[in-house]
MARNU-774779 format. One line per field, with one value per residue (C-alpha): x, y, z; residue number from 1. Coordinates in steps of 0.1 Angstrom, whole numbers, always signed. Example, Ala and Ser with C-alpha at 12.3 -4.5 7.8 and 13.67 -1.06 7.14 Angstrom:
<nodes>
x: (+123, +137)
y: (-45, -11)
z: (+78, +71)
n: (1, 2)
</nodes>
This chain:
<nodes>
x: (+80, +62, +77, +68, +72, +69, +63, +75, +43, +47, +22, +33, +20, +25, +30, +27, +53, +40, +59, +34, +32, +69, +70, +44, +66, +96, +76, +62, +97, +110, +82, +91, +128, +117, +95, +122, +146, +120, +113, +149, +152, +122, +136, +170, +161, +188, +175, +208, +203, +172, +184, +183, +171, +199, +188, +151, +132, +118, +83, +97, +117, +86, +66, +93, +95, +57, +56, +85, +68, +35, +52, +68, +35, +18, +46, +45, +7, +9, +36, +10, -8, +25, +42, +14, +34, +16, +43, +49, +12, +5, -21, +4, +11, -19, -16, -42, -63, -64, -95, -131, -136, -104, -72, -41, -62, -83, -56, -73, -107, -94, -67, -81, -119, -121, -139, -130, -106, -70, -48, -37, -17, -5, +17, +31, +35, +66, +49, +41, +5, -4, -31, -42, -64, -86, -109, -130, -159, -185, -169, -137, -125, -95, -83, -61, -39, -26, +8, -9, -27, -61, -79, -105, -121, -112, -136, -159, -153, -184, -192, -189, -159, -167, -161, -123, -105, -87, -66, -80, -64, -40, -69, -83, -117, -138, -171, -200, -182, -203, -210, -214, -203, -229, -231, -196, -171, -138, -119, -140, -137, -100, -98, -120, -101, -68, -80, -92, -61, -39, -61, -56, -19, -16, -36, -15, +18, +26, +28, +61, +66, +99, +110, +146, +159, +194, +207, +238, +258, +236, +205, +189, +166, +157, +130, +128, +98, +97, +67, +67, +47, +45, +9, -17, -51, -76, -50, -56, -30, -38, -68, -69, -86, -60, -32, -27, -61, -46, -36, -9, +4, +41, +68, +63, +94, +90)
y: (+349, +315, +281, +251, +214, +185, +151, +117, +112, +143, +165, +201, +222, +260, +277, +314, +337, +340, +325, +297, +289, +286, +264, +242, +242, +231, +203, +192, +192, +171, +146, +143, +137, +109, +94, +97, +78, +50, +49, +44, +17, -1, +2, -11, -34, -16, -1, +9, +46, +47, +61, +36, +6, -16, -13, -18, -48, -73, -58, -22, -31, -48, -15, +5, -19, -19, +18, +19, -7, +11, +43, +23, +8, +41, +56, +28, +29, +66, +61, +62, +92, +111, +100, +86, +54, +23, -2, -14, -21, -57, -78, -78, -40, -22, +15, +42, +48, +84, +94, +104, +117, +100, +119, +116, +126, +94, +71, +66, +61, +33, +16, +20, +24, -2, +21, +34, +19, +6, -5, -42, -46, -28, -29, -3, -4, +8, +42, +49, +38, +23, -3, -7, -32, -13, -27, -18, -31, -21, -27, -34, -24, -22, +14, +26, +57, +73, +91, +124, +116, +110, +80, +55, +24, -6, -31, -32, -66, -86, -122, -136, -156, -150, -120, -120, -88, -94, -73, -63, -38, -28, -18, -35, -50, -62, -80, -72, -40, -24, -54, -41, -57, -59, -74, -87, -84, -66, -99, -114, -82, -82, -118, -111, -81, -98, -129, -106, -85, -116, -125, -89, -90, -123, -111, -80, -100, -83, -115, -130, -155, -154, -175, -182, -200, -214, -228, -249, -257, -287, -265, -280, -256, -258, -236, -232, -214, -205, -191, -172, -193, -167, -156, -180, -176, -168, -158, -121, -114, -84, -62, -26, -29, -55, -29, -11, -22, -30, -1, -7, +19, +27, +40, +75, +87, +68)
z: (+123, +119, +120, +99, +112, +88, +103, +90, +71, +50, +70, +75, +104, +107, +142, +149, +162, +197, +226, +232, +194, +193, +223, +205, +174, +194, +211, +177, +162, +192, +185, +149, +158, +181, +154, +128, +151, +155, +118, +110, +136, +122, +86, +96, +124, +145, +177, +192, +185, +208, +241, +269, +247, +258, +294, +288, +299, +273, +275, +272, +241, +227, +232, +214, +185, +182, +181, +155, +132, +135, +122, +94, +85, +82, +63, +38, +36, +27, +0, -28, -14, -12, -44, -66, -69, -57, -69, -34, -26, -17, +2, +31, +30, +15, +6, +12, -20, -30, -50, -47, -12, +1, +6, +28, +58, +54, +69, +103, +86, +65, +85, +121, +115, +87, +63, +28, +4, +0, -28, -26, -58, -89, -119, -143, -180, -198, -207, -170, -171, -138, -128, -92, -74, -51, -23, +6, +27, +1, -33, -53, -86, -109, -119, -146, -138, -170, -172, -172, -139, -154, -141, -154, -138, -158, -140, -111, -94, -85, -76, -112, -121, -158, -180, -176, -189, -221, -246, -280, -303, -274, -252, -221, -229, -200, -210, -185, -173, -146, -124, -88, -56, -28, +6, +6, +34, +30, +30, +3, -17, -14, -25, -55, -68, -64, -84, -112, -111, -116, -146, -159, -154, -172, -201, -203, -201, -167, -147, -134, -162, -181, -210, -218, -250, -255, -288, -294, -325, -333, -335, -306, -288, -252, -236, -199, -183, -146, -129, -95, -72, -45, -54, -39, -52, -25, +0, +9, +36, +55, +48, +56, +90, +101, +98, +131, +143, +178, +198, +223, +248, +242, +265, +277, +260, +227)
n: (1, 2, 3, 4, 5, 6, 7, 8, 9, 10, 11, 12, 13, 14, 15, 16, 17, 18, 19, 20, 21, 22, 23, 24, 25, 26, 27, 28, 29, 30, 31, 32, 33, 34, 35, 36, 37, 38, 39, 40, 41, 42, 43, 44, 45, 46, 47, 48, 49, 50, 51, 52, 53, 54, 55, 56, 57, 58, 59, 60, 61, 62, 63, 64, 65, 66, 67, 68, 69, 70, 71, 72, 73, 74, 75, 76, 77, 78, 79, 80, 81, 82, 83, 84, 85, 86, 87, 88, 89, 90, 91, 92, 93, 94, 95, 96, 97, 98, 99, 100, 101, 102, 103, 104, 105, 106, 107, 108, 109, 110, 111, 112, 113, 114, 115, 116, 117, 118, 119, 120, 121, 122, 123, 124, 125, 126, 127, 128, 129, 130, 131, 132, 133, 134, 135, 136, 137, 138, 139, 140, 141, 142, 143, 144, 145, 146, 147, 148, 149, 150, 151, 152, 153, 154, 155, 156, 157, 158, 159, 160, 161, 162, 163, 164, 165, 166, 167, 168, 169, 170, 171, 172, 173, 174, 175, 176, 177, 178, 179, 180, 181, 182, 183, 184, 185, 186, 187, 188, 189, 190, 191, 192, 193, 194, 195, 196, 197, 198, 199, 200, 201, 202, 203, 204, 205, 206, 207, 208, 209, 210, 211, 212, 213, 214, 215, 216, 217, 218, 219, 220, 221, 222, 223, 224, 225, 226, 227, 228, 229, 230, 231, 232, 233, 234, 235, 236, 237, 238, 239, 240, 241, 242, 243, 244, 245, 246, 247, 248, 249, 250, 251, 252, 253, 254)
</nodes>
């Protein structure tokens, strides 16, 4: 009888019924169990469940925590790939882009080799339509993912700061659509697509601006507008090749 083992990233491996295959399955499951403990520790910040952690030296704890946060970073980066939901993607925590020749197995290529594409921002309309900002070392674009799963590219982001996307008749209209990005570094591409994505969100009413109106008995109206200043134009945070680009050895057990 075969045995299946699913790791913390959602990948399932099948092992045969032979004695050696079953030993491999047990070893794989033990490794998954260790990674799950590390993942939970990174998510909560509580490492007390890790055997021997309290007695470790500072450097040993650092290695364990590095390993745990690396696992958490990969789990977060694969969220879009596993669920189709990119709502948690950001410049500080990009997610693996799924599409074209990229699938969930492209993680190492994107986040370790610095090739391929990642999602750096997104927003979702009330009907479930999702817009994502995609960037890589060669190009960047804004993509629309419809509720039925079909996709369409809204804009290829180039050097020009003109031709901003607008809304006409309930549709996204981008003058000059088709501009290609050439000869730009990944960081510059990320910065460009995030700037254009902010324009798109603003034009579609998906920015973080809210308006509150209060009225008293003397019919005096006061309007207060607050805007989230957390987004800094031109600041790109991490790019895909920054995430887990350094490899540190970890403790032999963890």
